[in-house]
Structure formats: C-alpha cells, structure tokens
N, C-alpha and C positions, 0 to 999 in steps of 0.2 A: 217820654222822659229819658234823659241821658243816663243809661245804666253803666255802672263801672264793670268792666270785664277783668279788672286787675285789682287785687287786694293785698294788703300787707297783713301778715300774721306773725305773732311773736311766741316762740316756744316757751312753755311755762317752766323754765329752768329753776326758778326760785319759788314756785307756786306753793302756797300754804295758806292756812286760815289767818286772816288779818283782823285782829280785834279793833284796830283803829277805824277801819271802814265798816265793820259790822254794826257799829253804833247807829248808823243811818240806813243800813241795808238789812231788812228783815229776811231776805232771801238767802243769806249766808248761814251756814250751820257748821259748828266745830266738828272735826273728824274724830272717829273712834280708833284711828290707826296712826302710827308715827308719821312725822312729816316726810321722811324719805319715801315711805310707801305711797303717800299722797302724791308726791312729785312724780314718781314712776307711773302711777295710774294716769295722772293728768297729761304727761308727755305721750303716753301711748294713745290716749284719746285725741290729742292734738294731731299726732301723725296720721291717724285714721281720718280725721276731718280734712286735713290737707289733701290726702290721697283722693277722697271722694270729690272734693271741689275741683281738683285738677282733672279727674276723670270726666267731669261735667263740662270741661272746657274753660274753666275760670283760671286765669293766670294768678298764681300765688307766689309772692315773695316772702320767704321765711326768714325771720331775724332770730339769730341764736345769741343769747346773752352769756358772757363768761359768768361762771358760778359766783365769783366774788362781787359782781355788781347786780346780780339778778334780784328782782323785787317780787313780792308775793302776788301782785295783781297785774304784772306786765303783760299777761296774756290778753288783756283788754286794751289794745293800743288806740282804739277810736276815741278814747276819752281825753287824751292830751294833744292830739293832732288831727286835723282833717285837711283833705285836699279837695280842690274845686276846679271846675272847668275854667279855662282861661289862665291857668298857671298860678292860682292863688293857693295859699296854705294858711291855716289858722293854728295858733298855739293857745292852749287853754289853761286857766288857773285851776289847780286841783285842791280838794278839800283837806287832804292829809299829807303829811310829810313823806310817807312811804310812796305815795303815788307821784309826788313831785320828782322823785328820784328816777322815775321811769323815762323821763325825756331824754332823747338821743339827738344831740346836735348833728351828728354825722348823718342821720337819716334825712334831715332837712337839706343838708348839703348835697346828698346823693341825688335827690330829686330836683334840686335847683328851681324852686318856684319863682315866678316873676315877682310876686309880692307876698310878704308874710305879715299877717295881722296878729300881733302878739298881745294877748290879754293877761299874760302871766304876772305882770306887776301887781295885779289885784290881790294876789296871795298875801301881800304885805298888810293888807287891811282885812284879811280873813274872809275874802269873798271868793266864790268859785263858780265856774261854769264848765262842766265836764264834757265838752265836745259833743259828738253826736250820740252821747248818752243823754245829756241834758236837752239837746235840740234834735227833734225829729223833723227831717226836711222833706218837703215836696219841692224838689229842685226844678221841675218843669213849671210849676206855678209860682216859684220864688216865695214860698210860704214856709214858715217855721213854727213849730208847736213846742211849748216848753212848760212842763209841770214844775211848779215851784217846790223847792226842797232845800235842805242844807247844802246840797251839791249844785243847786241851780239858782243863781241870784238874778232877780228881775232886772236890775239896772244893767248888769253885764249882758244879759240876753238882749236888751234893747240896744245897747252899744253894738253888739255883734250884728244884729239885724239891720241897723242903720248903715253900718259900714259895708255889709255884704249885699245890700239892696233887697232884703227879704221883708215881707209882711210878717208880723209876729203875733201869735196868739198865746197869751199866758193864762194859766189856770191853776187851781189848787186841787190837790187830791188827798184822799185818806184811804190807806190800804191796810194790809195785815199788821197787827200790833198797834193799830190806831196811829200809824206813822205815815207821813207823806211818802208817796212812791219816790224812791231815791233817784231813779233815772226815768225820764219820759219814755225811753225806748223799751222798757219792759211792759208798758201798758198800751203802746200804740206803735204801728209801723205803717209806712206809706210806700206803695209800689206805683208802677206806671198806670195801672188800671184798677188797682184795689187799695184798700186800707184795712188794717186790723185795729179795732178800738175797744178798749174796756171802759165803757161808760159808767159802770157801777162804782168806780173809784174816784170819779170826778165829783168834787164836793157839791157843786151847784148844778141842779138839773137843767136850768135854762142854758148854762154854759155847755153842758154835755150835748144838749140838742143842737146848739149853734155849731159846735165842732163837727158833729155828724152831718149837719146840713152843708157846712163848708166843703167837707170832703165829697159829699154826694154831688154838689154843684160843680165841683172841679172834674167830674166825670169818673169818680172812683166807685167801685162796688165796695160797700162798707161791710166787713165781716165783724159782727159784734161778738165779743167774747165775755165770759163771766169772770168774776174775780178769781174763782178757783182755777179757771183756765189760764188766767194771767200768772198765777203762782206756779204754773207748769211751763211758763215762758212762751205761751202762744203769741204774745205780743212782741217777742224779741226775734224777729226774722228779717231777712234782707233779700231784696230782689237784685240779681246780678246778671250780667251778660254772659251767656255760655256759648259753647261751640255751635249748638243747634237752636239757639233762641234763649229766651229768658230762663233763669234758674232762680228758684226761691229756696234759699238756704235757711234751715231751721233745725232744731234739735230733735232727736228721736222722742224725747219726753213731750215736746210740744206737738209733734206729729200725732202721737198717741192720744193726746188730750183734746185735739180738735175732733169734732163730730165728723161722720162720714160726709155729710152735706157740706160742711165747711171745707174739708179737704178737696172735695170735688170743685167747689167754687174757686178756691185758690189755684187748683191745677189748670183752670181755664186761662190763667195768666202766666204760668211758667211751670217748669218741671220741679217738683218738690224733691229736694235733696236733704235727707234727714241725717244728721251727724250725731254720733253716739258720744256724748260728753257729760255723763252724770256726775263725775267727780268735780269737774270744773264748775258745773252749775251749782251743786250743793255746797261746796266750800268757798268758791269764788263769788257766788251770788249773781252771776251773769251768764248769758247764754251765747248763742251763735252770733247774733248781730254785734254783740259787744266785742267779739273776737276779730271782727273784720274792719280794717281801715281801708276805705275805698280810695283808689287812685284814678284820677282823671287826667 
C-alpha cells in the first residue's frame, strides 16, 4: 500500500462548537468553558500532535489561518480536499455553509495537481460527500467504502468512484442516538495489512459479513471494535510512512479504549503514535484521522 509520509494539518485558530454540524454528528458535545479557552486548549493539543508526528518522521505542513477567516471545523482538512498518487486532487461538497468556507484555493495552487476533480457544484442541490471522512479508501486495492449519511450522498460517491477508478461499497449504519454514523472514517480504517471495523453499527448483518470478508480476502487482519470503542474513536486512525517504517496515528483516547490484544495486533503493522487531543475530539466530534490530509 502506498503510504503517505507527508500530511497537511490546519491549526484550529477558529475552533469552537458548531451547532450546524452537531445536528448530524452525535460525537460533538458543547463545552462548559468560554470559546477563547476552548481555542487555547485545542491549539495546545494541535501543537503537541504535530510535534509527536514529526518526531516519528512524518512530514507535516501546518496551515495557519488568519483569525478573521478561521472556521470552527477547519482543523479537519481531509473533508474538503484529498490528494492522490499520479498528481490528482479532489474537491468535495460540504453539508454546511461553515464548512464550505474552509476551502483554500491557495492550497490547491501550492501543490499544483495535474488534475482536479471538482464535485463542489453539488452543494447547489444540497448534496454532500465529505472527502476521506465519507470515503474510506483501500488505495492498493482501489476500493472505497462509504456509509450513507446526511454527509455522504450515494450518487456522488458513485460519481467519485467511477472517475477515480475505484470499486465502491455503499452501506447503511445506525449509531449513537439512532443516527447514521456521520462519517465512515469513525467506524472503519484501512491500513496496508490491517483494517479496523465496527460491524455493530452496520444496519444489515449480511452486509457487515460481506465487508469483513472483502477486507480479509484483500489480505487485511481485521480488528473488530465494539460500538463503545467506536465512540472513543478507535476507528479513526491512519497509517502513515515514518522515518523508521509505518506509523499508526491515533488518539490517546482510542489507544486507551483498545484492548491489550488489539493494540498488540495493530503494533505488528506499525508504531502506534498516540496523540492527546481530548478537546478537539469532544467539541469537534472528530479525531486524529480527520485532522490529517495525506499528500502523495
């Protein structure tokens, strides 16, 4: 599997609770402290995360937003843009206006992709497909998985897969609060030799079995997590290329929620690098994978 050794991260200059996104994200929780304190805590967590990733040999490009244009969820850049081997980039339609304002044309210009596949006009018809939040990719097998939700439209996912040359598996979920899982990447992750999967939230048992079998057939060790483990972001991790081999980036919360046996199984595939980001997780409703935009 082609691992990214370079990621883009965006400092949470405008980070705060966003009621617009919380309507479909049961992982978000309003803070008990003022916004300024929330931002300070989030920025400190972000800086610590960058330091740990760089220490593991991952190249990190940090984007700093001027305060006047900063958005509450901009710390999660993987939702509006993705980069792919061969010089491709994709731009994605976002479900809420606040997230649409996160897009940075200058970022696209700086990396100069050979081709840009732009799905953002779909916002005019109220449809969204939020990047590698909506799409969990097995890049080596050219397979994409997408859990349908208000953030993940089936027709757009099919258009993306047809254009990018991926096989697509669509499925339905039901999670906390009897809501669909808002982003696929909180209930599953795919690495070069492993996958993490929360079968409990997949609505249809035969579909859950088929997905697990697909992952196993492709040579992956499947680490099955419970719904409770999913709520601690055990499914929201990312394998990257580090200085001394693969790195599996995840949060301290997720690390603690995995069993000892699960951690041991994952450690066979890469060094576990646990990032301390409790404020970002609790108020933003996303975790480590959401914070990382891979660059190929």
